[in-house]
C-alpha positions as CSV (number, residue, x, y, z in Angstrom):
1,X,176.0,87.1,120.4
2,X,178.4,87.4,117.5
3,X,177.1,89.2,114.4
4,X,179.1,86.8,112.3
5,X,178.4,83.1,111.6
6,X,180.5,80.4,109.9
7,X,179.4,78.7,106.7
8,X,181.2,75.5,105.8
9,X,181.0,74.6,102.1
10,X,181.1,71.0,100.7
11,X,184.8,71.4,99.7
12,X,185.6,72.0,103.4
13,X,186.3,75.7,103.1
14,X,184.7,78.0,105.8
15,X,183.4,81.5,105.2
16,X,182.4,84.0,107.8
17,X,179.3,86.0,106.9
18,X,176.9,88.4,108.7
19,X,174.2,86.6,110.7
20,X,171.0,86.6,108.6
21,X,172.8,86.0,105.3
22,X,170.7,83.8,103.0
23,X,171.8,80.8,101.1
24,X,171.1,82.7,97.8
25,X,173.5,85.4,98.9
26,X,176.2,82.8,99.6
27,X,175.6,81.3,96.2
28,X,175.8,84.7,94.5
29,X,179.1,85.5,96.3
30,X,180.5,82.3,94.8
31,X,179.1,82.7,91.3
32,X,176.1,84.5,89.8
33,X,175.8,81.5,87.5
34,X,175.6,79.2,90.5
35,X,173.0,81.4,92.1
36,X,170.7,81.1,89.0
37,X,171.1,77.3,89.0
38,X,170.5,76.4,92.7
39,X,167.0,75.4,93.8
40,X,167.1,74.9,97.5
41,X,169.7,74.6,100.3
42,X,170.5,71.8,102.7
43,X,172.0,72.9,106.1
44,X,173.3,71.0,109.1
45,X,174.5,72.7,112.3
46,X,178.3,72.4,112.5
47,X,178.1,70.9,116.0
48,X,175.9,68.1,114.7
49,X,177.1,64.5,115.5
50,X,175.5,62.9,112.5
51,X,177.8,60.5,110.7
52,X,178.9,61.5,107.2
53,X,178.0,58.1,105.8
54,X,174.4,58.1,106.9
55,X,171.4,60.4,106.8
56,X,168.6,60.3,109.4
57,X,165.3,60.7,107.6
58,X,163.5,61.5,110.9
59,X,160.3,60.0,112.1
60,X,158.2,61.7,109.5
61,X,157.9,60.5,105.9
62,X,158.8,63.3,103.4
63,X,155.3,63.0,101.9
64,X,153.5,63.0,105.2
65,X,151.4,65.7,106.8
66,X,153.8,65.9,109.7
67,X,156.7,66.7,107.4
68,X,154.6,69.5,105.8
69,X,153.2,71.1,109.0
70,X,155.3,69.9,111.9
71,X,158.2,71.9,113.4
72,X,161.3,71.8,111.2
73,X,164.1,69.7,112.6
74,X,167.0,71.4,114.2
75,X,169.4,69.0,112.6
76,X,170.0,68.5,108.9
77,X,167.2,70.0,106.9
78,X,166.2,71.7,103.6
79,X,165.6,75.5,103.7
80,X,164.5,78.1,101.2
81,X,167.2,80.0,99.4
82,X,165.8,83.2,100.9
83,X,165.8,81.8,104.5
84,X,168.2,83.8,106.8
85,X,171.0,81.7,108.2
86,X,171.3,82.3,112.0
87,X,173.8,79.7,113.2
88,X,177.1,78.1,112.1
89,X,176.1,75.5,109.5
90,X,177.4,73.2,106.8
91,X,175.8,74.4,103.6
92,X,175.0,72.5,100.4
93,X,173.5,74.4,97.5
94,X,171.3,71.9,95.6
95,X,170.8,72.1,91.8
96,X,168.1,70.6,89.7
97,X,170.1,67.3,89.4
98,X,169.7,66.6,93.1
99,X,166.8,64.2,94.1
100,X,165.8,66.5,97.0
101,X,165.4,69.4,94.6
102,X,162.9,67.4,92.5
103,X,160.7,66.8,95.6
104,X,160.8,70.5,96.4
105,X,159.7,71.5,92.9
106,X,156.9,69.0,93.1
107,X,155.7,70.3,96.5
108,X,155.9,73.8,94.9
109,X,153.8,72.5,92.0
110,X,151.2,71.3,94.4
111,X,150.9,74.9,95.7
112,X,150.7,76.1,92.1
113,X,147.8,73.6,91.5
114,X,146.1,74.7,94.7
115,X,146.4,78.3,93.5
116,X,144.8,77.4,90.2
117,X,142.0,75.4,91.8
118,X,141.0,78.3,94.1
119,X,141.1,80.8,91.3
120,X,138.8,78.6,89.2
121,X,136.7,77.0,92.0
122,X,136.8,79.4,95.0
123,X,134.3,77.4,97.0
124,X,136.9,74.6,97.3
125,X,138.5,73.9,100.7
126,X,142.1,72.7,100.8
127,X,143.6,69.7,102.7
128,X,147.3,68.9,102.2
129,X,149.5,68.7,99.1
130,X,152.7,66.7,99.5
131,X,155.3,65.6,97.0
132,X,155.5,61.9,96.2
133,X,158.0,59.6,94.5
134,X,156.2,60.1,91.2
135,X,154.7,63.6,91.5
136,X,152.3,65.3,93.9
137,X,148.7,65.5,94.9
138,X,146.4,67.8,96.7
139,X,143.4,66.7,98.8
140,X,140.5,69.1,98.4
141,X,136.8,69.3,99.5
142,X,134.3,70.3,96.9
143,X,130.8,69.1,96.7
144,X,130.8,68.9,92.9
145,X,133.2,66.3,91.4
146,X,135.9,67.5,89.1
147,X,135.5,66.4,85.5
148,X,138.1,65.7,82.8
149,X,137.4,69.2,81.5
150,X,137.9,70.7,85.0
151,X,141.3,69.0,85.2
152,X,142.3,70.4,81.8
153,X,141.2,73.9,83.0
154,X,143.2,73.5,86.2
155,X,146.3,72.6,84.2
156,X,145.8,75.5,81.9
157,X,145.4,77.9,84.8
158,X,148.6,76.4,86.4
159,X,150.5,77.6,83.3
160,X,149.2,81.1,83.9
161,X,150.4,81.0,87.6
162,X,153.8,79.8,86.4
163,X,154.0,82.5,83.8
164,X,153.3,85.1,86.5
165,X,156.5,84.0,88.2
166,X,155.2,84.7,91.6
167,X,157.7,84.5,94.4
168,X,157.2,82.0,97.2
169,X,157.4,84.1,100.3
170,X,157.6,82.6,103.8
171,X,155.8,84.4,106.6
172,X,155.1,83.6,110.2
173,X,152.2,84.4,112.5
174,X,150.8,83.4,115.9
175,X,149.1,80.0,115.9
176,X,145.9,81.5,117.4
177,X,145.7,84.1,114.6
178,X,146.1,81.4,111.9
179,X,143.5,79.2,113.5
180,X,141.0,82.1,113.7
181,X,141.5,83.0,110.1
182,X,141.1,79.4,108.8
183,X,138.0,78.8,111.0
184,X,136.4,82.0,109.7
185,X,136.8,80.7,106.1
186,X,135.5,77.2,107.0
187,X,138.9,75.6,106.1
188,X,138.3,72.6,108.5
189,X,141.3,70.6,107.2
190,X,143.8,73.4,107.8
191,X,142.3,73.9,111.3
192,X,142.9,70.2,111.9
193,X,146.5,70.3,110.8
194,X,147.3,73.4,112.9
195,X,145.7,71.8,115.9
196,X,147.5,68.5,115.3
197,X,151.0,69.6,114.5
198,X,151.4,72.8,116.5
199,X,151.0,73.7,120.2
200,X,149.4,76.7,121.9
201,X,151.6,79.8,121.6
202,X,153.5,78.4,118.7
203,X,154.4,80.5,115.7
204,X,153.2,78.9,112.4
205,X,154.7,79.3,109.0
206,X,152.8,80.3,105.9
207,X,153.8,80.4,102.2
208,X,152.4,83.0,99.9
209,X,152.5,83.3,96.1
210,X,150.5,86.1,94.6
211,X,147.1,86.1,96.4
212,X,147.4,82.5,97.5
213,X,148.4,81.6,101.1
214,X,149.0,78.1,102.5
215,X,149.9,76.8,105.9
216,X,153.1,74.9,105.2
217,X,156.6,74.2,106.6
218,X,158.3,74.4,103.2
219,X,160.7,74.7,101.7
220,X,159.9,75.8,98.1
221,X,161.6,76.9,94.9
222,X,162.2,80.6,94.7
223,X,159.2,81.3,92.5
224,X,156.4,79.7,90.5
225,X,158.4,80.3,87.4
226,X,160.7,77.4,88.4
227,X,157.8,74.9,88.0
228,X,158.4,74.6,84.3
229,X,157.2,71.1,83.3
230,X,154.0,69.7,84.9
231,X,150.8,67.8,84.2
232,X,147.6,67.2,86.1
233,X,147.1,63.5,85.7
234,X,144.0,62.2,87.5
235,X,141.5,62.6,90.4
236,X,140.3,60.0,92.9
237,X,138.1,59.9,95.9
238,X,139.3,59.8,99.5
239,X,137.5,60.2,102.9
240,X,138.7,62.9,105.2
241,X,141.0,61.2,107.8
242,X,140.3,57.9,106.1
243,X,136.9,57.6,107.8
244,X,133.9,56.9,105.6
245,X,131.7,58.8,108.0
246,X,133.6,62.0,107.1
247,X,133.4,64.2,104.1
248,X,134.3,62.8,100.7
249,X,137.4,64.5,99.5
250,X,138.9,64.6,96.0
251,X,142.5,63.9,95.6
252,X,143.9,65.6,92.5
253,X,147.1,64.1,91.2
254,X,149.8,65.6,89.1
255,X,153.5,65.4,88.4
256,X,156.3,68.0,87.8
257,X,159.8,68.1,86.5
258,X,162.4,70.7,85.8
259,X,162.1,70.3,82.1
260,X,159.9,68.8,79.4
261,X,162.5,66.1,78.5
262,X,162.5,64.6,81.9
263,X,158.7,64.6,82.0
264,X,158.5,62.9,78.7
265,X,160.9,60.2,79.9
266,X,158.7,59.8,83.0
267,X,155.6,59.1,81.0
268,X,157.5,56.7,78.8
269,X,158.6,54.9,81.9
270,X,155.0,54.7,83.1
271,X,154.2,52.9,79.8
272,X,157.1,50.5,80.4
273,X,155.8,49.9,84.0
274,X,152.4,49.2,82.6
275,X,153.8,46.8,80.1
276,X,155.6,44.9,82.9
277,X,152.6,44.7,85.2
278,X,152.9,41.3,86.9
279,X,149.1,40.9,87.1
280,X,148.8,41.2,83.3
281,X,151.9,39.0,82.6
282,X,150.8,36.5,85.2
283,X,147.6,35.9,83.3
284,X,149.2,36.1,79.8
285,X,151.9,33.5,80.8
286,X,149.5,31.4,82.9
287,X,151.6,31.7,86.1
288,X,149.0,32.4,88.8
289,X,145.5,33.7,89.5
290,X,143.4,35.2,92.3
291,X,139.9,33.6,92.4
292,X,137.0,35.8,93.5
293,X,135.1,32.9,94.8
294,X,138.0,32.0,97.2
295,X,138.7,35.6,98.3
296,X,140.9,38.6,97.7
297,X,144.7,38.4,98.4
298,X,144.9,34.6,98.1
299,X,147.1,33.2,95.4
300,X,146.6,30.1,93.2
301,X,149.8,29.0,91.6
302,X,149.4,27.5,88.2
303,X,151.7,24.8,86.9
304,X,154.1,27.1,85.2
305,X,154.2,29.6,88.1
306,X,154.4,26.6,90.5
307,X,157.5,25.3,88.7
308,X,159.3,28.7,89.0
309,X,158.3,28.8,92.7
310,X,159.8,25.3,93.2
311,X,163.0,26.4,91.5
312,X,163.2,29.5,93.8
313,X,162.5,27.5,96.9
314,X,164.9,24.6,96.0
315,X,167.6,27.2,95.5
316,X,166.9,28.8,98.8
317,X,166.7,25.6,100.8
318,X,170.0,24.4,99.3
319,X,171.7,27.7,100.2
320,X,170.3,27.6,103.7
321,X,171.6,24.1,104.3
322,X,175.0,25.1,102.8
323,X,175.2,28.0,105.2
324,X,174.5,26.0,108.3
325,X,170.7,26.4,108.7
326,X,168.5,23.5,109.8
327,X,165.1,23.2,107.9
328,X,162.1,23.1,110.2
329,X,158.3,23.1,109.7
330,X,155.7,24.6,112.0
331,X,151.8,24.5,112.1
332,X,149.7,27.1,110.4
333,X,147.4,27.5,113.4
334,X,148.3,27.7,117.1
335,X,146.7,28.5,120.4
336,X,146.0,32.2,121.1
337,X,147.9,31.9,124.4
338,X,151.1,31.5,122.4
339,X,150.5,34.8,120.6
340,X,149.8,36.5,123.9
341,X,153.2,35.3,125.2
342,X,154.9,36.5,122.1
343,X,153.2,39.9,122.2
344,X,151.6,39.6,118.7
345,X,148.1,39.3,120.2
346,X,148.6,42.8,121.6
347,X,151.0,44.6,119.4
348,X,150.1,43.0,116.1
349,X,146.5,42.0,116.6
350,X,145.0,44.3,113.9
351,X,147.1,42.5,111.3
352,X,145.9,39.0,112.5
353,X,142.8,37.1,111.7
354,X,140.2,36.8,114.5
355,X,140.5,34.0,117.0
356,X,138.8,30.7,116.3
357,X,137.0,29.1,119.2
358,X,137.7,25.3,119.2
359,X,136.9,22.6,121.7
360,X,139.9,23.2,123.9
361,X,140.9,26.8,123.4
362,X,141.0,29.8,121.1
363,X,143.4,29.5,118.1
364,X,144.8,32.0,115.6
365,X,146.3,31.7,112.2
366,X,150.0,32.5,112.4
367,X,151.1,35.8,110.9
368,X,154.8,34.9,111.6
369,X,156.9,31.8,112.1
370,X,159.0,33.0,115.0
371,X,157.0,31.7,118.0
372,X,157.0,28.2,116.4
373,X,160.8,28.3,116.0
374,X,161.2,29.5,119.6
375,X,159.2,26.4,120.7
376,X,161.6,24.2,118.8
377,X,164.6,25.8,120.4
378,X,163.0,25.5,123.9
379,X,162.1,21.9,123.4
380,X,165.5,20.7,124.6
381,X,168.3,22.1,126.8
382,X,171.0,24.1,125.0
383,X,174.7,24.7,125.8
384,X,176.9,27.5,124.5
385,X,178.5,24.8,122.4
386,X,175.1,24.3,120.6
387,X,174.9,28.0,119.6
388,X,174.2,29.4,117.2
389,X,171.1,27.5,116.3
390,X,169.8,28.5,112.9
391,X,166.3,27.4,112.0
392,X,164.9,28.1,108.5
393,X,161.4,27.5,107.1
394,X,159.5,28.5,104.0
395,X,156.3,28.8,106.0
396,X,152.9,29.9,105.0
397,X,151.6,32.8,107.1
398,X,148.4,34.8,107.1
399,X,147.9,38.5,107.7
400,X,144.8,40.6,107.4
401,X,145.2,43.2,104.8
402,X,142.3,45.6,104.5
403,X,140.0,45.5,101.5
404,X,141.3,47.7,98.7
405,X,144.9,47.3,99.8
406,X,145.7,44.0,98.0
407,X,147.7,44.3,94.8
408,X,148.4,41.1,92.8
409,X,151.3,39.2,94.3
410,X,152.8,42.3,96.0
411,X,150.3,42.6,98.8
412,X,148.4,39.5,99.8
413,X,146.6,37.9,102.7
414,X,148.3,34.5,102.6
415,X,151.9,34.1,101.6
416,X,155.1,32.1,102.1
417,X,158.0,33.6,104.1
418,X,161.5,32.3,103.7
419,X,161.8,32.8,107.4
420,X,164.8,32.0,109.6
421,X,165.6,32.6,113.2
422,X,169.0,32.5,114.7
423,X,169.5,31.9,118.4
424,X,173.0,32.9,119.6
425,X,175.1,34.3,122.4
426,X,175.5,38.1,122.6
427,X,179.1,37.7,121.5
428,X,178.0,36.0,118.3
429,X,175.3,38.4,117.3
430,X,177.3,40.8,115.1
431,X,178.9,37.9,113.2
432,X,175.4,36.4,112.6
433,X,174.0,39.7,111.4
434,X,176.9,40.2,109.1
435,X,176.4,36.7,107.6
436,X,172.7,37.5,107.1
437,X,173.5,40.7,105.2
438,X,176.0,38.8,103.0
439,X,173.4,36.1,102.4
440,X,170.9,38.8,101.3
441,X,173.4,40.2,98.9
442,X,173.9,36.7,97.4
443,X,170.2,36.2,97.0
444,X,169.7,39.4,95.1
445,X,172.7,38.8,92.8
446,X,171.7,35.2,92.1
447,X,168.3,36.4,90.8
448,X,169.7,39.2,88.7
449,X,169.6,42.3,90.9
450,X,172.9,44.2,90.9
451,X,172.0,47.1,93.1
452,X,170.3,47.6,96.4
453,X,169.8,50.3,99.1
454,X,169.8,49.8,102.9
455,X,167.8,51.3,105.7
456,X,168.4,51.0,109.4
457,X,165.0,51.2,111.2
458,X,165.2,52.2,114.8
459,X,162.6,52.8,117.5
460,X,161.0,56.1,118.6
461,X,161.7,56.5,122.3
462,X,158.8,59.0,122.6
463,X,156.4,56.3,121.5
464,X,157.1,53.5,124.1
465,X,153.6,52.1,123.9
466,X,154.3,50.6,120.5
467,X,157.6,49.0,121.5
468,X,158.7,46.5,124.1
469,X,162.0,46.4,126.0
470,X,164.2,48.9,127.9
471,X,166.0,51.8,126.3
472,X,169.4,50.3,127.0
473,X,168.4,47.2,125.1
474,X,167.3,49.2,122.1
475,X,170.4,51.3,122.1
476,X,172.6,48.3,122.3
477,X,170.7,46.5,119.5
478,X,170.9,49.5,117.2
479,X,174.6,49.9,117.9
480,X,175.2,46.3,116.9
481,X,173.4,46.8,113.6
482,X,175.2,50.0,112.9
483,X,178.6,48.4,113.6
484,X,177.9,45.6,111.1
485,X,176.9,48.0,108.3
486,X,179.8,50.4,109.1
487,X,182.3,47.5,109.1
488,X,181.1,46.3,105.7
489,X,181.2,49.8,104.3
490,X,177.5,49.7,103.4
491,X,175.9,53.1,103.0
492,X,172.6,53.3,104.8
493,X,169.8,55.6,105.8
494,X,168.5,55.7,109.4
495,X,164.7,55.6,109.7
496,X,163.6,56.4,113.2
497,X,160.2,55.0,114.3
498,X,160.1,52.2,111.8
499,X,161.5,49.3,113.8
500,X,159.5,46.2,114.6
501,X,157.9,46.3,118.0
502,X,160.5,43.8,119.3
503,X,163.7,45.3,117.9
504,X,165.5,47.3,115.3
505,X,166.1,46.0,111.8
506,X,168.1,46.3,108.6
507,X,165.9,46.6,105.5
508,X,167.5,45.8,102.1
509,X,165.6,47.3,99.1
510,X,166.5,46.0,95.7
511,X,166.6,48.2,92.7
512,X,164.9,46.7,89.6
513,X,165.7,47.3,85.9
514,X,163.5,50.4,85.9
515,X,165.2,51.9,89.0
516,X,162.3,51.2,91.3
517,X,162.9,50.3,95.0
518,X,161.3,47.1,96.4
519,X,161.3,46.3,100.1
520,X,162.1,42.5,100.3
521,X,165.0,41.4,102.5
522,X,165.1,42.2,106.2
523,X,167.4,41.3,109.1
524,X,166.0,42.0,112.6
525,X,167.5,42.0,116.0
526,X,165.3,40.7,118.8
527,X,166.1,40.8,122.5
528,X,162.4,40.7,123.5
529,X,161.1,37.3,122.5
530,X,163.9,35.3,124.2
531,X,163.0,37.1,127.4
532,X,159.2,36.6,126.9
533,X,159.7,32.9,126.4
534,X,162.4,32.6,129.1
535,X,164.9,31.1,126.7
536,X,168.2,29.9,128.1
537,X,171.5,28.2,127.4
538,X,174.2,27.0,129.7
539,X,177.3,29.1,129.4
540,X,180.9,28.2,129.6
541,X,180.7,29.2,133.3
542,X,178.0,26.6,134.0
543,X,175.4,29.3,134.6
544,X,172.2,29.9,132.7
545,X,172.2,32.8,130.2
546,X,169.7,34.3,127.9
547,X,170.3,34.0,124.1
548,X,169.6,36.8,121.7
549,X,167.7,36.3,118.4
550,X,167.9,37.3,114.8
551,X,164.9,37.2,112.5
552,X,165.7,37.3,108.8
553,X,163.7,36.9,105.5
554,X,165.6,37.3,102.2
555,X,162.9,36.8,99.6
556,X,160.7,38.6,102.1
557,X,157.8,36.5,100.8
558,X,157.9,34.1,97.9
559,X,154.9,35.8,96.4
560,X,156.2,39.3,96.5
561,X,159.6,38.3,95.3
562,X,158.1,36.4,92.4
563,X,155.9,39.5,91.5
564,X,159.1,41.6,91.4
565,X,160.9,39.1,89.3
566,X,158.0,39.1,86.7
567,X,158.2,42.9,86.4
568,X,162.0,43.1,86.5
569,X,162.3,40.6,83.6
570,X,159.0,41.5,81.9
571,X,158.1,37.8,82.1
572,X,161.2,36.9,80.1
573,X,162.9,34.9,82.9
574,X,166.5,33.7,82.8
575,X,166.9,30.2,81.4
576,X,167.3,28.6,84.9
577,X,164.0,30.0,86.1
578,X,161.9,29.8,82.9
579,X,159.1,27.2,83.2
580,X,159.6,26.1,79.6
581,X,163.2,26.5,78.7
582,X,163.1,25.1,75.1
583,X,160.2,25.0,72.7
584,X,160.2,22.4,69.9
585,X,158.7,23.1,66.4
586,X,158.7,20.3,63.8
587,X,158.1,21.8,60.4
588,X,155.6,19.2,59.5
589,X,154.1,15.9,60.9
590,X,156.8,13.8,59.2
591,X,159.3,15.5,61.5
592,X,157.5,14.5,64.7
593,X,159.6,11.4,65.3
594,X,162.8,13.4,65.2
595,X,161.3,16.1,67.4
596,X,160.4,13.5,70.0
597,X,163.9,12.1,69.9
598,X,165.3,15.7,70.4
599,X,162.8,16.2,73.3
600,X,164.0,13.0,75.0
601,X,167.7,14.0,74.8
602,X,167.0,17.6,76.1
603,X,165.0,16.2,79.0
604,X,167.7,13.7,79.8
605,X,170.1,16.6,80.1
606,X,167.8,18.2,82.7
607,X,166.1,20.8,80.5
608,X,162.4,21.7,80.6
609,X,160.9,21.1,77.1
610,X,157.6,21.6,75.4
611,X,156.9,20.1,72.0
612,X,154.2,21.7,69.8
613,X,152.8,18.7,67.9
614,X,149.7,20.6,66.7
615,X,148.7,20.5,63.0
616,X,149.5,24.2,62.6
617,X,151.8,26.2,60.5
618,X,155.4,26.5,61.7
619,X,155.2,30.3,62.0
620,X,152.1,30.1,64.2
621,X,153.9,27.7,66.5
622,X,157.0,29.9,66.7
623,X,154.8,32.9,67.4
624,X,153.1,31.1,70.3
625,X,156.4,30.2,71.9
626,X,157.6,33.8,71.4
627,X,154.5,35.2,73.1
628,X,155.1,32.8,76.0
629,X,158.7,34.3,76.2
630,X,160.3,30.8,75.9
631,X,164.2,31.3,75.9
632,X,164.9,28.9,73.0
633,X,162.8,27.7,70.1
634,X,164.2,24.8,68.1
635,X,162.9,24.3,64.5
636,X,163.4,20.9,62.9
637,X,163.0,19.8,59.3
638,X,164.6,17.4,56.8
639,X,168.0,19.1,57.0
640,X,168.2,19.0,60.8
641,X,166.9,15.4,61.1
642,X,169.6,14.3,58.6
643,X,172.4,15.9,60.5
644,X,171.3,15.5,64.2
645,X,171.0,19.3,64.4
646,X,168.5,21.9,65.3
647,X,167.7,25.4,64.0
648,X,168.0,27.8,67.0
649,X,165.8,30.8,67.6
650,X,166.9,32.7,70.7
651,X,164.7,35.1,72.6
652,X,165.7,38.6,71.9
653,X,168.1,37.6,69.2
654,X,166.1,35.8,66.6
655,X,167.2,33.1,64.1
656,X,170.7,31.9,64.8
657,X,170.8,29.2,62.2
658,X,171.4,25.4,62.4
659,X,173.7,23.9,65.1
660,X,174.6,20.4,66.2
661,X,172.1,19.2,68.8
662,X,175.0,18.2,71.2
663,X,176.4,21.7,70.9
664,X,173.1,23.3,71.8
665,X,172.6,21.0,74.8
666,X,176.1,21.9,76.1
667,X,175.2,25.6,75.7
668,X,171.8,25.4,77.3
669,X,172.9,23.3,80.3
670,X,175.8,25.6,80.9
671,X,173.6,28.6,81.0
672,X,171.2,26.9,83.3
673,X,173.9,25.7,85.7
674,X,175.5,29.1,85.9
675,X,172.1,30.8,86.5
676,X,173.1,33.4,83.8
677,X,170.6,36.2,83.3
678,X,171.5,36.3,79.6
679,X,171.2,33.9,76.7
């Protein structure tokens, strides 16, 4: 074996260094200043076949137990700066500005917090402490609940641990030795993780800082001193392994950043998120409600919310028809036998409501629209000339979400999917998928979202019990989706193990005004259901062939999309979506006749208008319309009545003065027709 290895840097240059050289030593050889700035290294074997435009996340979520304790991937991965490099690799030296570095410092902060907890409360037993999108947490077992004073003390001790600037040192030891030590100390959670994520005769990795040692895969920042800005935020209860029969744990939450400025911006952002909470705004603007007497996760659309919903659905139906879809409607409840044929009764049963025994058979509420669309396709013979068949439906579906998981409009038990299913020949599949991706892009832009991120979810061939179909079908389906994304030049991340049970999918996550990702649009390849239902078409050769199928939902669900819209716009909807587009304020009762005449003209132009005819002061009426986030408020007095004009107050801009009524109508109708996000 050669004593030299090759290190390829991001600029393409290659260095030969002694085997065992660390990333930190490479950084130092480039520049001491660089060495002091880097946080962690990303390596990828030079013989790796991964594409430059994609990054496989792996089957484990970055915040999962598996990612913390499982064996590190042999492919692209993050490593400590002090880790010896033993093979030819492409090396990236990540600074604080890299997103991956922030997750590493947060995971390191979790270790700092665990250190502080054990120093203050040595009777505590540790679970796991992953980084999250907003910070980190650590699950711990302690019979006495932590108080607010305890959390303050933990944060104070964390500052001491950071000030000690203890190095994070990786060590390895035999699995059996680690198990024996953790069992001797009664650390039942660590024992569970070792037994779950390692095998007999494995070597496990440990990280030490000072006197604290944790079973962990890493990586970490070089030392505790790099955890410079942090805060312990809250504590919540959780059952060990999610089983209420097990011990009650305490989940201590915190967050960490590289500097105080970023942390301050984070908490300001949290305040902004709170101010945009769709549940609060939904009540304030009288858009929707969830009625306790009716049940959790079931939405009641109020008139104003219902009007926005109608506008959304009308737009979607018109677009579907324009793009060659046929609108269909299917029942809410169907025989259980249908769901057995589709596979939902087996693979998806835990998300379905229990069967209902009726006089002729068992029935189940539909969790999806696809079997109904399949029955429509199968109802009459099809030729290759009839394909593709595109069926679209805004169909109500029902899924059993567990108690405590519902969240306003974002996670519900009954919702409306803008569902469509495309039946086509294998030769047509890539064109249909490409059209669906383009349609999704149009939906997001029409509703004011300029940015999105894409994920390609594939199957896990090691977990065949949760997927249907042969490996060759899966590989072919994944290849088709990849080809479409690559042809369109769309950057995407591959997520193994996240496919639907019947096929791989493209998930399109929009980015809202606060930079948050929302999973909404999805395009899914299905080679399974056409086979299960024995679908056919007559080919050009006169023989019977099996079609392939595309599932796609672009809003995802009307409810969830609407919830995201509320938060994205903070309830201040664009004119075309606003339930009340124009509010009318007569200065006094003597101006009511003119106000009614203005109202009639605005409504004749197709605008949604509300006249406040109450015997209240003008400023009170204006304030009420402002609180309801109405785009335009028109004030009318003697001057306006005499000149067929209105005094315009625009949301976000204030008083714009008096303009001719005809000019205002032209402006407002133009904005509504263009679906402009601005006023």
